[in-house]
PQR file with spaces between the fields and no chain letter, atoms N, CA, C, O and H, PARSE charges and radii, in Angstrom:
ATOM       1  N    UNK     1      -5.368    1.476   58.355 -0.4000 1.5000
ATOM       2  CA   UNK     1      -5.942    1.780   57.057 -0.0000 2.0000
ATOM       3  C    UNK     1      -7.407    2.203   57.244  0.5500 1.7000
ATOM       4  O    UNK     1      -8.173    1.531   57.936 -0.5500 1.4000
ATOM       5  N    UNK     2      -7.767    3.276   56.644 -0.4000 1.5000
ATOM       6  CA   UNK     2      -9.136    3.762   56.707 -0.0000 2.0000
ATOM       7  C    UNK     2      -9.955    3.102   55.610  0.5500 1.7000
ATOM       8  O    UNK     2      -9.545    3.065   54.450 -0.5500 1.4000
ATOM       9  H    UNK     2      -7.145    3.821   56.082  0.4000 1.0000
ATOM      10  N    UNK     3     -11.104    2.589   55.984 -0.4000 1.5000
ATOM      11  CA   UNK     3     -12.009    1.981   55.018 -0.0000 2.0000
ATOM      12  C    UNK     3     -13.154    2.940   54.779  0.5500 1.7000
ATOM      13  O    UNK     3     -13.908    3.256   55.699 -0.5500 1.4000
ATOM      14  H    UNK     3     -11.437    2.619   56.926  0.4000 1.0000
ATOM      15  N    UNK     4     -13.287    3.404   53.546 -0.4000 1.5000
ATOM      16  CA   UNK     4     -14.415    4.287   53.284 -0.0000 2.0000
ATOM      17  C    UNK     4     -15.652    3.450   52.947  0.5500 1.7000
ATOM      18  O    UNK     4     -15.569    2.237   52.757 -0.5500 1.4000
ATOM      19  H    UNK     4     -12.674    3.148   52.799  0.4000 1.0000
ATOM      20  N    UNK     5     -16.773    4.113   52.879 -0.4000 1.5000
ATOM      21  CA   UNK     5     -18.038    3.399   52.697 -0.0000 2.0000
ATOM      22  C    UNK     5     -18.131    2.702   51.348  0.5500 1.7000
ATOM      23  O    UNK     5     -18.781    1.661   51.245 -0.5500 1.4000
ATOM      24  H    UNK     5     -16.841    5.099   53.033  0.4000 1.0000
ATOM      25  N    UNK     6     -17.497    3.247   50.307 -0.4000 1.5000
ATOM      26  CA   UNK     6     -17.471    2.546   49.020 -0.0000 2.0000
ATOM      27  C    UNK     6     -16.747    1.218   49.154  0.5500 1.7000
ATOM      28  O    UNK     6     -17.177    0.218   48.579 -0.5500 1.4000
ATOM      29  H    UNK     6     -16.969    4.092   50.391  0.4000 1.0000
ATOM      30  N    UNK     7     -15.652    1.198   49.907 -0.4000 1.5000
ATOM      31  CA   UNK     7     -14.930   -0.058   50.135 -0.0000 2.0000
ATOM      32  C    UNK     7     -15.773   -1.038   50.941  0.5500 1.7000
ATOM      33  O    UNK     7     -15.747   -2.243   50.693 -0.5500 1.4000
ATOM      34  H    UNK     7     -15.303    2.011   50.373  0.4000 1.0000
ATOM      35  N    UNK     8     -16.520   -0.514   51.907 -0.4000 1.5000
ATOM      36  CA   UNK     8     -17.403   -1.384   52.699 -0.0000 2.0000
ATOM      37  C    UNK     8     -18.460   -2.030   51.804  0.5500 1.7000
ATOM      38  O    UNK     8     -18.747   -3.221   51.925 -0.5500 1.4000
ATOM      39  H    UNK     8     -16.541    0.465   52.109  0.4000 1.0000
ATOM      40  N    UNK     9     -19.034   -1.231   50.906 -0.4000 1.5000
ATOM      41  CA   UNK     9     -20.045   -1.759   49.983 -0.0000 2.0000
ATOM      42  C    UNK     9     -19.428   -2.817   49.077  0.5500 1.7000
ATOM      43  O    UNK     9     -20.018   -3.878   48.873 -0.5500 1.4000
ATOM      44  H    UNK     9     -18.801   -0.263   50.808  0.4000 1.0000
ATOM      45  N    UNK    10     -18.257   -2.541   48.536 -0.4000 1.5000
ATOM      46  CA   UNK    10     -17.588   -3.508   47.653 -0.0000 2.0000
ATOM      47  C    UNK    10     -17.266   -4.800   48.385  0.5500 1.7000
ATOM      48  O    UNK    10     -17.439   -5.891   47.841 -0.5500 1.4000
ATOM      49  H    UNK    10     -17.778   -1.679   48.701  0.4000 1.0000
ATOM      50  N    UNK    11     -16.791   -4.673   49.634 -0.4000 1.5000
ATOM      51  CA   UNK    11     -16.466   -5.860   50.435 -0.0000 2.0000
ATOM      52  C    UNK    11     -17.721   -6.690   50.681  0.5500 1.7000
ATOM      53  O    UNK    11     -17.683   -7.918   50.605 -0.5500 1.4000
ATOM      54  H    UNK    11     -16.651   -3.787   50.076  0.4000 1.0000
ATOM      55  N    UNK    12     -18.851   -6.008   50.979 -0.4000 1.5000
ATOM      56  CA   UNK    12     -20.089   -6.737   51.233 -0.0000 2.0000
ATOM      57  C    UNK    12     -20.645   -7.360   49.956  0.5500 1.7000
ATOM      58  O    UNK    12     -21.167   -8.474   49.992 -0.5500 1.4000
ATOM      59  H    UNK    12     -18.882   -5.011   51.040  0.4000 1.0000
ATOM      60  N    UNK    13     -20.542   -6.666   48.841 -0.4000 1.5000
ATOM      61  CA   UNK    13     -21.008   -7.243   47.569 -0.0000 2.0000
ATOM      62  C    UNK    13     -20.283   -8.544   47.266  0.5500 1.7000
ATOM      63  O    UNK    13     -20.893   -9.503   46.794 -0.5500 1.4000
ATOM      64  H    UNK    13     -20.118   -5.761   48.812  0.4000 1.0000
ATOM      65  N    UNK    14     -18.989   -8.580   47.535 -0.4000 1.5000
ATOM      66  CA   UNK    14     -18.232   -9.810   47.327 -0.0000 2.0000
ATOM      67  C    UNK    14     -18.777  -10.925   48.218  0.5500 1.7000
ATOM      68  O    UNK    14     -18.959  -12.057   47.769 -0.5500 1.4000
ATOM      69  H    UNK    14     -18.493   -7.800   47.918  0.4000 1.0000
ATOM      70  N    UNK    15     -19.032  -10.598   49.471 -0.4000 1.5000
ATOM      71  CA   UNK    15     -19.543  -11.602   50.418 -0.0000 2.0000
ATOM      72  C    UNK    15     -20.945  -12.065   50.050  0.5500 1.7000
ATOM      73  O    UNK    15     -21.217  -13.266   50.047 -0.5500 1.4000
ATOM      74  H    UNK    15     -18.883   -9.679   49.836  0.4000 1.0000
ATOM      75  N    UNK    16     -21.831  -11.135   49.740 -0.4000 1.5000
ATOM      76  CA   UNK    16     -23.232  -11.496   49.492 -0.0000 2.0000
ATOM      77  C    UNK    16     -23.373  -12.300   48.201  0.5500 1.7000
ATOM      78  O    UNK    16     -24.201  -13.208   48.122 -0.5500 1.4000
ATOM      79  H    UNK    16     -21.610  -10.160   49.742  0.4000 1.0000
ATOM      80  N    UNK    17     -22.585  -11.976   47.210 -0.4000 1.5000
ATOM      81  CA   UNK    17     -22.665  -12.712   45.938 -0.0000 2.0000
ATOM      82  C    UNK    17     -22.118  -14.122   46.062  0.5500 1.7000
ATOM      83  O    UNK    17     -22.524  -15.010   45.313 -0.5500 1.4000
ATOM      84  H    UNK    17     -21.913  -11.238   47.275  0.4000 1.0000
ATOM      85  N    UNK    18     -21.210  -14.339   46.989 -0.4000 1.5000
ATOM      86  CA   UNK    18     -20.657  -15.680   47.162 -0.0000 2.0000
ATOM      87  C    UNK    18     -21.417  -16.490   48.209  0.5500 1.7000
ATOM      88  O    UNK    18     -21.116  -17.666   48.416 -0.5500 1.4000
ATOM      89  H    UNK    18     -20.880  -13.617   47.598  0.4000 1.0000
ATOM      90  N    UNK    19     -22.391  -15.880   48.868 -0.4000 1.5000
ATOM      91  CA   UNK    19     -23.108  -16.563   49.945 -0.0000 2.0000
ATOM      92  C    UNK    19     -23.876  -17.779   49.425  0.5500 1.7000
ATOM      93  O    UNK    19     -23.862  -18.840   50.050 -0.5500 1.4000
ATOM      94  H    UNK    19     -22.636  -14.925   48.700  0.4000 1.0000
ATOM      95  N    UNK    20     -24.538  -17.624   48.295 -0.4000 1.5000
ATOM      96  CA   UNK    20     -25.227  -18.743   47.656 -0.0000 2.0000
ATOM      97  C    UNK    20     -25.379  -18.377   46.186  0.5500 1.7000
ATOM      98  O    UNK    20     -26.071  -17.414   45.857 -0.5500 1.4000
ATOM      99  H    UNK    20     -24.550  -16.763   47.788  0.4000 1.0000
ATOM     100  N    UNK    21     -24.748  -19.125   45.312 -0.4000 1.5000
ATOM     101  CA   UNK    21     -24.757  -18.766   43.889 -0.0000 2.0000
ATOM     102  C    UNK    21     -26.052  -19.152   43.165  0.5500 1.7000
ATOM     103  O    UNK    21     -26.176  -18.934   41.960 -0.5500 1.4000
ATOM     104  H    UNK    21     -24.186  -19.908   45.579  0.4000 1.0000
ATOM     105  N    UNK    22     -27.012  -19.724   43.893 -0.4000 1.5000
ATOM     106  CA   UNK    22     -28.293  -20.072   43.274 -0.0000 2.0000
ATOM     107  C    UNK    22     -29.327  -18.956   43.390  0.5500 1.7000
ATOM     108  O    UNK    22     -30.351  -18.991   42.708 -0.5500 1.4000
ATOM     109  H    UNK    22     -26.912  -19.902   44.872  0.4000 1.0000
ATOM     110  N    UNK    23     -29.072  -17.973   44.241 -0.4000 1.5000
ATOM     111  CA   UNK    23     -30.060  -16.939   44.516 -0.0000 2.0000
ATOM     112  C    UNK    23     -29.528  -15.569   44.139  0.5500 1.7000
ATOM     113  O    UNK    23     -28.329  -15.382   43.931 -0.5500 1.4000
ATOM     114  H    UNK    23     -28.240  -17.945   44.795  0.4000 1.0000
ATOM     115  N    UNK    24     -30.448  -14.616   44.057 -0.4000 1.5000
ATOM     116  CA   UNK    24     -30.026  -13.239   43.789 -0.0000 2.0000
ATOM     117  C    UNK    24     -29.556  -12.585   45.092  0.5500 1.7000
ATOM     118  O    UNK    24     -29.694  -13.153   46.175 -0.5500 1.4000
ATOM     119  H    UNK    24     -31.422  -14.768   44.226  0.4000 1.0000
ATOM     120  N    UNK    25     -29.002  -11.387   44.961 -0.4000 1.5000
ATOM     121  CA   UNK    25     -28.425  -10.696   46.114 -0.0000 2.0000
ATOM     122  C    UNK    25     -29.451  -10.448   47.214  0.5500 1.7000
ATOM     123  O    UNK    25     -29.130  -10.589   48.394 -0.5500 1.4000
ATOM     124  H    UNK    25     -28.890  -10.925   44.081  0.4000 1.0000
ATOM     125  N    UNK    26     -30.673  -10.082   46.853 -0.4000 1.5000
ATOM     126  CA   UNK    26     -31.705   -9.807   47.853 -0.0000 2.0000
ATOM     127  C    UNK    26     -32.020  -11.061   48.665  0.5500 1.7000
ATOM     128  O    UNK    26     -32.099  -11.003   49.893 -0.5500 1.4000
ATOM     129  H    UNK    26     -30.934   -9.968   45.894  0.4000 1.0000
ATOM     130  N    UNK    27     -32.197  -12.178   47.994 -0.4000 1.5000
ATOM     131  CA   UNK    27     -32.466  -13.441   48.700 -0.0000 2.0000
ATOM     132  C    UNK    27     -31.277  -13.847   49.557  0.5500 1.7000
ATOM     133  O    UNK    27     -31.451  -14.349   50.668 -0.5500 1.4000
ATOM     134  H    UNK    27     -32.133  -12.225   46.997  0.4000 1.0000
ATOM     135  N    UNK    28     -30.061  -13.629   49.040 -0.4000 1.5000
ATOM     136  CA   UNK    28     -28.870  -13.940   49.828 -0.0000 2.0000
ATOM     137  C    UNK    28     -28.802  -13.096   51.095  0.5500 1.7000
ATOM     138  O    UNK    28     -28.426  -13.601   52.153 -0.5500 1.4000
ATOM     139  H    UNK    28     -29.920  -13.221   48.138  0.4000 1.0000
ATOM     140  N    UNK    29     -29.161  -11.820   51.003 -0.4000 1.5000
ATOM     141  CA   UNK    29     -29.145  -10.969   52.188 -0.0000 2.0000
ATOM     142  C    UNK    29     -30.163  -11.467   53.214  0.5500 1.7000
ATOM     143  O    UNK    29     -29.857  -11.541   54.404 -0.5500 1.4000
ATOM     144  H    UNK    29     -29.467  -11.410   50.144  0.4000 1.0000
ATOM     145  N    UNK    30     -31.350  -11.803   52.768 -0.4000 1.5000
ATOM     146  CA   UNK    30     -32.378  -12.316   53.674 -0.0000 2.0000
ATOM     147  C    UNK    30     -31.883  -13.589   54.354  0.5500 1.7000
ATOM     148  O    UNK    30     -32.032  -13.733   55.568 -0.5500 1.4000
ATOM     149  H    UNK    30     -31.598  -11.743   51.802  0.4000 1.0000
ATOM     150  N    UNK    31     -31.303  -14.505   53.602 -0.4000 1.5000
ATOM     151  CA   UNK    31     -30.815  -15.758   54.161 -0.0000 2.0000
ATOM     152  C    UNK    31     -29.646  -15.518   55.106  0.5500 1.7000
ATOM     153  O    UNK    31     -29.565  -16.145   56.162 -0.5500 1.4000
ATOM     154  H    UNK    31     -31.182  -14.389   52.616  0.4000 1.0000
ATOM     155  N    UNK    32     -28.741  -14.620   54.738 -0.4000 1.5000
ATOM     156  CA   UNK    32     -27.602  -14.312   55.595 -0.0000 2.0000
ATOM     157  C    UNK    32     -28.080  -13.759   56.937  0.5500 1.7000
ATOM     158  O    UNK    32     -27.564  -14.148   57.984 -0.5500 1.4000
ATOM     159  H    UNK    32     -28.807  -14.111   53.880  0.4000 1.0000
ATOM     160  N    UNK    33     -29.062  -12.853   56.913 -0.4000 1.5000
ATOM     161  CA   UNK    33     -29.571  -12.291   58.161 -0.0000 2.0000
ATOM     162  C    UNK    33     -30.269  -13.352   59.018  0.5500 1.7000
ATOM     163  O    UNK    33     -30.109  -13.373   60.238 -0.5500 1.4000
ATOM     164  H    UNK    33     -29.481  -12.537   56.062  0.4000 1.0000
ATOM     165  N    UNK    34     -31.032  -14.219   58.381 -0.4000 1.5000
ATOM     166  CA   UNK    34     -31.682  -15.307   59.127 -0.0000 2.0000
ATOM     167  C    UNK    34     -30.631  -16.242   59.714  0.5500 1.7000
ATOM     168  O    UNK    34     -30.733  -16.648   60.872 -0.5500 1.4000
ATOM     169  H    UNK    34     -31.161  -14.201   57.389  0.4000 1.0000
ATOM     170  N    UNK    35     -29.626  -16.581   58.918 -0.4000 1.5000
ATOM     171  CA   UNK    35     -28.556  -17.459   59.408 -0.0000 2.0000
ATOM     172  C    UNK    35     -27.771  -16.799   60.535  0.5500 1.7000
ATOM     173  O    UNK    35     -27.339  -17.478   61.466 -0.5500 1.4000
ATOM     174  H    UNK    35     -29.543  -16.251   57.977  0.4000 1.0000
ATOM     175  N    UNK    36     -27.580  -15.477   60.463 -0.4000 1.5000
ATOM     176  CA   UNK    36     -26.893  -14.759   61.540 -0.0000 2.0000
ATOM     177  C    UNK    36     -27.682  -14.873   62.842  0.5500 1.7000
ATOM     178  O    UNK    36     -27.095  -14.997   63.917 -0.5500 1.4000
ATOM     179  H    UNK    36     -27.931  -14.925   59.707  0.4000 1.0000
ATOM     180  N    UNK    37     -28.991  -14.833   62.749 -0.4000 1.5000
ATOM     181  CA   UNK    37     -29.819  -14.999   63.948 -0.0000 2.0000
ATOM     182  C    UNK    37     -29.632  -16.403   64.539  0.5500 1.7000
ATOM     183  O    UNK    37     -29.501  -16.555   65.754 -0.5500 1.4000
ATOM     184  H    UNK    37     -29.468  -14.733   61.876  0.4000 1.0000
ATOM     185  N    UNK    38     -29.620  -17.420   63.679 -0.4000 1.5000
ATOM     186  CA   UNK    38     -29.375  -18.790   64.164 -0.0000 2.0000
ATOM     187  C    UNK    38     -27.992  -18.894   64.813  0.5500 1.7000
ATOM     188  O    UNK    38     -27.836  -19.526   65.858 -0.5500 1.4000
ATOM     189  H    UNK    38     -29.726  -17.295   62.692  0.4000 1.0000
ATOM     190  N    UNK    39     -26.993  -18.270   64.187 -0.4000 1.5000
ATOM     191  CA   UNK    39     -25.629  -18.301   64.719 -0.0000 2.0000
ATOM     192  C    UNK    39     -25.589  -17.639   66.092  0.5500 1.7000
ATOM     193  O    UNK    39     -24.942  -18.145   67.010 -0.5500 1.4000
ATOM     194  H    UNK    39     -27.120  -17.757   63.339  0.4000 1.0000
ATOM     195  N    UNK    40     -26.278  -16.510   66.234 -0.4000 1.5000
ATOM     196  CA   UNK    40     -26.321  -15.829   67.529 -0.0000 2.0000
ATOM     197  C    UNK    40     -26.985  -16.712   68.584  0.5500 1.7000
ATOM     198  O    UNK    40     -26.504  -16.798   69.714 -0.5500 1.4000
ATOM     199  H    UNK    40     -26.804  -16.100   65.489  0.4000 1.0000
ATOM     200  N    UNK    41     -28.081  -17.366   68.222 -0.4000 1.5000
ATOM     201  CA   UNK    41     -28.745  -18.276   69.156 -0.0000 2.0000
ATOM     202  C    UNK    41     -27.778  -19.349   69.632  0.5500 1.7000
ATOM     203  O    UNK    41     -27.683  -19.617   70.830 -0.5500 1.4000
ATOM     204  H    UNK    41     -28.472  -17.296   67.304  0.4000 1.0000
ATOM     205  N    UNK    42     -27.067  -19.957   68.707 -0.4000 1.5000
ATOM     206  CA   UNK    42     -26.146  -21.049   69.042 -0.0000 2.0000
ATOM     207  C    UNK    42     -25.001  -20.573   69.929  0.5500 1.7000
ATOM     208  O    UNK    42     -24.516  -21.325   70.775 -0.5500 1.4000
ATOM     209  H    UNK    42     -27.144  -19.740   67.734  0.4000 1.0000
ATOM     210  N    UNK    43     -24.571  -19.336   69.743 -0.4000 1.5000
ATOM     211  CA   UNK    43     -23.409  -18.817   70.466 -0.0000 2.0000
ATOM     212  C    UNK    43     -23.786  -17.890   71.620  0.5500 1.7000
ATOM     213  O    UNK    43     -22.931  -17.210   72.188 -0.5500 1.4000
ATOM     214  H    UNK    43     -24.966  -18.725   69.056  0.4000 1.0000
ATOM     215  N    UNK    44     -25.069  -17.871   71.958 -0.4000 1.5000
ATOM     216  CA   UNK    44     -25.578  -17.107   73.092 -0.0000 2.0000
ATOM     217  C    UNK    44     -25.278  -15.612   72.985  0.5500 1.7000
ATOM     218  O    UNK    44     -24.896  -14.971   73.965 -0.5500 1.4000
ATOM     219  H    UNK    44     -25.763  -18.424   71.497  0.4000 1.0000
ATOM     220  N    UNK    45     -25.457  -15.065   71.776 -0.4000 1.5000
ATOM     221  CA   UNK    45     -25.376  -13.627   71.542 -0.0000 2.0000
ATOM     222  C    UNK    45     -26.789  -13.121   71.258  0.5500 1.7000
ATOM     223  O    UNK    45     -27.638  -13.861   70.761 -0.5500 1.4000
ATOM     224  H    UNK    45     -25.767  -15.585   70.980  0.4000 1.0000
ATOM     225  N    UNK    46     -27.020  -11.879   71.573 -0.4000 1.5000
ATOM     226  CA   UNK    46     -28.294  -11.248   71.231 -0.0000 2.0000
ATOM     227  C    UNK    46     -28.152  -10.582   69.858  0.5500 1.7000
ATOM     228  O    UNK    46     -27.425   -9.600   69.708 -0.5500 1.4000
ATOM     229  H    UNK    46     -26.330  -11.278   71.976  0.4000 1.0000
ATOM     230  N    UNK    47     -28.850  -11.125   68.866 -0.4000 1.5000
ATOM     231  CA   UNK    47     -28.803  -10.513   67.542 -0.0000 2.0000
ATOM     232  C    UNK    47     -29.283   -9.066   67.608  0.5500 1.7000
ATOM     233  O    UNK    47     -28.699   -8.188   66.974 -0.5500 1.4000
ATOM     234  H    UNK    47     -29.440  -11.923   68.988  0.4000 1.0000
ATOM     235  N    UNK    48     -30.334   -8.819   68.364 -0.4000 1.5000
ATOM     236  CA   UNK    48     -30.885   -7.461   68.466 -0.0000 2.0000
ATOM     237  C    UNK    48     -29.848   -6.490   69.024  0.5500 1.7000
ATOM     238  O    UNK    48     -29.703   -5.376   68.521 -0.5500 1.4000
ATOM     239  H    UNK    48     -30.808   -9.532   68.880  0.4000 1.0000
ATOM     240  N    UNK    49     -29.126   -6.912   70.066 -0.4000 1.5000
ATOM     241  CA   UNK    49     -28.091   -6.041   70.634 -0.0000 2.0000
ATOM     242  C    UNK    49     -26.974   -5.780   69.622  0.5500 1.7000
ATOM     243  O    UNK    49     -26.533   -4.643   69.456 -0.5500 1.4000
ATOM     244  H    UNK    49     -29.244   -7.817   70.475  0.4000 1.0000
ATOM     245  N    UNK    50     -26.526   -6.828   68.955 -0.4000 1.5000
ATOM     246  CA   UNK    50     -25.454   -6.666   67.971 -0.0000 2.0000
ATOM     247  C    UNK    50     -25.914   -5.843   66.779  0.5500 1.7000
ATOM     248  O    UNK    50     -25.147   -5.050   66.233 -0.5500 1.4000
ATOM     249  H    UNK    50     -26.885   -7.752   69.090  0.4000 1.0000
ATOM     250  N    UNK    51     -27.162   -6.029   66.377 -0.4000 1.5000
ATOM     251  CA   UNK    51     -27.703   -5.226   65.283 -0.0000 2.0000
ATOM     252  C    UNK    51     -27.770   -3.756   65.686  0.5500 1.7000
ATOM     253  O    UNK    51     -27.496   -2.876   64.870 -0.5500 1.4000
ATOM     254  H    UNK    51     -27.785   -6.673   66.820  0.4000 1.0000
ATOM     255  N    UNK    52     -28.127   -3.488   66.922 -0.4000 1.5000
ATOM     256  CA   UNK    52     -28.138   -2.116   67.416 -0.0000 2.0000
ATOM     257  C    UNK    52     -26.745   -1.493   67.378  0.5500 1.7000
ATOM     258  O    UNK    52     -26.588   -0.337   66.986 -0.5500 1.4000
ATOM     259  H    UNK    52     -28.350   -4.202   67.585  0.4000 1.0000
ATOM     260  N    UNK    53     -25.731   -2.265   67.789 -0.4000 1.5000
ATOM     261  CA   UNK    53     -24.353   -1.774   67.716 -0.0000 2.0000
ATOM     262  C    UNK    53     -23.925   -1.550   66.267  0.5500 1.7000
ATOM     263  O    UNK    53     -23.253   -0.567   65.954 -0.5500 1.4000
ATOM     264  H    UNK    53     -25.859   -3.204   68.108  0.4000 1.0000
ATOM     265  N    UNK    54     -24.317   -2.463   65.395 -0.4000 1.5000
ATOM     266  CA   UNK    54     -23.987   -2.311   63.975 -0.0000 2.0000
ATOM     267  C    UNK    54     -24.617   -1.047   63.412  0.5500 1.7000
ATOM     268  O    UNK    54     -24.001   -0.352   62.604 -0.5500 1.4000
ATOM     269  H    UNK    54     -24.863   -3.261   65.649  0.4000 1.0000
ATOM     270  N    UNK    55     -25.838   -0.743   63.832 -0.4000 1.5000
ATOM     271  CA   UNK    55     -26.507    0.458   63.362 -0.0000 2.0000
ATOM     272  C    UNK    55     -25.769    1.713   63.842  0.5500 1.7000
ATOM     273  O    UNK    55     -25.650    2.687   63.099 -0.5500 1.4000
ATOM     274  H    UNK    55     -26.338   -1.307   64.489  0.4000 1.0000
ATOM     275  N    UNK    56     -25.280    1.685   65.073 -0.4000 1.5000
ATOM     276  CA   UNK    56     -24.501    2.818   65.576 -0.0000 2.0000
ATOM     277  C    UNK    56     -23.210    2.989   64.776  0.5500 1.7000
ATOM     278  O    UNK    56     -22.810    4.118   64.489 -0.5500 1.4000
ATOM     279  H    UNK    56     -25.377    0.894   65.677  0.4000 1.0000
ATOM     280  N    UNK    57     -22.557    1.893   64.416 -0.4000 1.5000
ATOM     281  CA   UNK    57     -21.356    1.957   63.565 -0.0000 2.0000
ATOM     282  C    UNK    57     -21.709    2.565   62.215  0.5500 1.7000
ATOM     283  O    UNK    57     -20.998    3.434   61.710 -0.5500 1.4000
ATOM     284  H    UNK    57     -22.881    0.976   64.649  0.4000 1.0000
ATOM     285  N    UNK    58     -22.808    2.104   61.638 -0.4000 1.5000
ATOM     286  CA   UNK    58     -23.268    2.620   60.348 -0.0000 2.0000
ATOM     287  C    UNK    58     -23.489    4.133   60.406  0.5500 1.7000
ATOM     288  O    UNK    58     -23.039    4.868   59.527 -0.5500 1.4000
ATOM     289  H    UNK    58     -23.385    1.398   62.049  0.4000 1.0000
ATOM     290  N    UNK    59     -24.183    4.589   61.446 -0.4000 1.5000
ATOM     291  CA   UNK    59     -24.432    6.025   61.579 -0.0000 2.0000
ATOM     292  C    UNK    59     -23.126    6.809   61.686  0.5500 1.7000
ATOM     293  O    UNK    59     -22.985    7.866   61.072 -0.5500 1.4000
ATOM     294  H    UNK    59     -24.549    3.993   62.161  0.4000 1.0000
ATOM     295  N    UNK    60     -22.169    6.295   62.463 -0.4000 1.5000
ATOM     296  CA   UNK    60     -20.869    6.961   62.592 -0.0000 2.0000
ATOM     297  C    UNK    60     -20.134    6.978   61.255  0.5500 1.7000
ATOM     298  O    UNK    60     -19.501    7.973   60.903 -0.5500 1.4000
ATOM     299  H    UNK    60     -22.283    5.436   62.962  0.4000 1.0000
ATOM     300  N    UNK    61     -20.218    5.881   60.517 -0.4000 1.5000
ATOM     301  CA   UNK    61     -19.519    5.800   59.225 -0.0000 2.0000
ATOM     302  C    UNK    61     -20.108    6.750   58.187  0.5500 1.7000
ATOM     303  O    UNK    61     -19.367    7.375   57.429 -0.5500 1.4000
ATOM     304  H    UNK    61     -20.732    5.072   60.803  0.4000 1.0000
ATOM     305  N    UNK    62     -21.433    6.863   58.147 -0.4000 1.5000
ATOM     306  CA   UNK    62     -22.000    7.790   57.165 -0.0000 2.0000
ATOM     307  C    UNK    62     -21.761    9.238   57.585  0.5500 1.7000
ATOM     308  O    UNK    62     -21.584   10.113   56.738 -0.5500 1.4000
ATOM     309  H    UNK    62     -22.035    6.356   58.763  0.4000 1.0000
ATOM     310  N    UNK    63     -21.756    9.485   58.884 -0.4000 1.5000
ATOM     311  CA   UNK    63     -21.452   10.831   59.372 -0.0000 2.0000
ATOM     312  C    UNK    63     -20.008   11.204   59.043  0.5500 1.7000
ATOM     313  O    UNK    63     -19.734   12.321   58.605 -0.5500 1.4000
ATOM     314  H    UNK    63     -21.900    8.774   59.572  0.4000 1.0000
ATOM     315  N    UNK    64     -19.100   10.274   59.254 -0.4000 1.5000
ATOM     316  CA   UNK    64     -17.680   10.500   58.939 -0.0000 2.0000
ATOM     317  C    UNK    64     -17.493   10.751   57.451  0.5500 1.7000
ATOM     318  O    UNK    64     -16.737   11.641   57.064 -0.5500 1.4000
ATOM     319  H    UNK    64     -19.322    9.367   59.610  0.4000 1.0000
ATOM     320  N    UNK    65     -18.163    9.987   56.626 -0.4000 1.5000
ATOM     321  CA   UNK    65     -18.044   10.132   55.172 -0.0000 2.0000
ATOM     322  C    UNK    65     -18.539   11.512   54.729  0.5500 1.7000
ATOM     323  O    UNK    65     -17.941   12.129   53.848 -0.5500 1.4000
ATOM     324  H    UNK    65     -18.778    9.264   56.940  0.4000 1.0000
ATOM     325  N    UNK    66     -19.615   11.994   55.327 -0.4000 1.5000
ATOM     326  CA   UNK    66     -20.169   13.302   54.974 -0.0000 2.0000
ATOM     327  C    UNK    66     -19.249   14.458   55.351  0.5500 1.7000
ATOM     328  O    UNK    66     -19.258   15.505   54.704 -0.5500 1.4000
ATOM     329  H    UNK    66     -20.101   11.493   56.043  0.4000 1.0000
ATOM     330  N    UNK    67     -18.455   14.262   56.402 -0.4000 1.5000
ATOM     331  CA   UNK    67     -17.547   15.322   56.850 -0.0000 2.0000
ATOM     332  C    UNK    67     -16.302   15.444   55.971  0.5500 1.7000
ATOM     333  O    UNK    67     -15.648   16.486   55.946 -0.5500 1.4000
ATOM     334  H    UNK    67     -18.448   13.411   56.928  0.4000 1.0000
ATOM     335  N    UNK    68     -15.986   14.374   55.256 -0.4000 1.5000
ATOM     336  CA   UNK    68     -14.790   14.401   54.411 -0.0000 2.0000
ATOM     337  C    UNK    68     -15.045   15.209   53.136  0.5500 1.7000
ATOM     338  O    UNK    68     -16.142   15.203   52.579 -0.5500 1.4000
ATOM     339  H    UNK    68     -16.518   13.527   55.276  0.4000 1.0000
ATOM     340  N    UNK    69     -14.001   15.898   52.700 -0.4000 1.5000
ATOM     341  CA   UNK    69     -14.157   16.671   51.432 -0.0000 2.0000
ATOM     342  C    UNK    69     -14.278   15.787   50.222  0.5500 1.7000
ATOM     343  O    UNK    69     -14.412   16.286   49.105 -0.5500 1.4000
ATOM     344  H    UNK    69     -13.109   15.903   53.152  0.4000 1.0000
């Protein structure tokens, strides 16, 4: 199944809104990113490396979306 970028945004909105119901989406994103860094530390992953890979995925996804009619 192909996931387009609108679906990715909708999927993330669901996740970010449920992350903490006491805060707004912006605060939830900040907290999620900070918590992801802690999770990477605990599991011996490099957040910077994974973020770099995520950015490459993002670039490919927006490029793919632009090529579609």
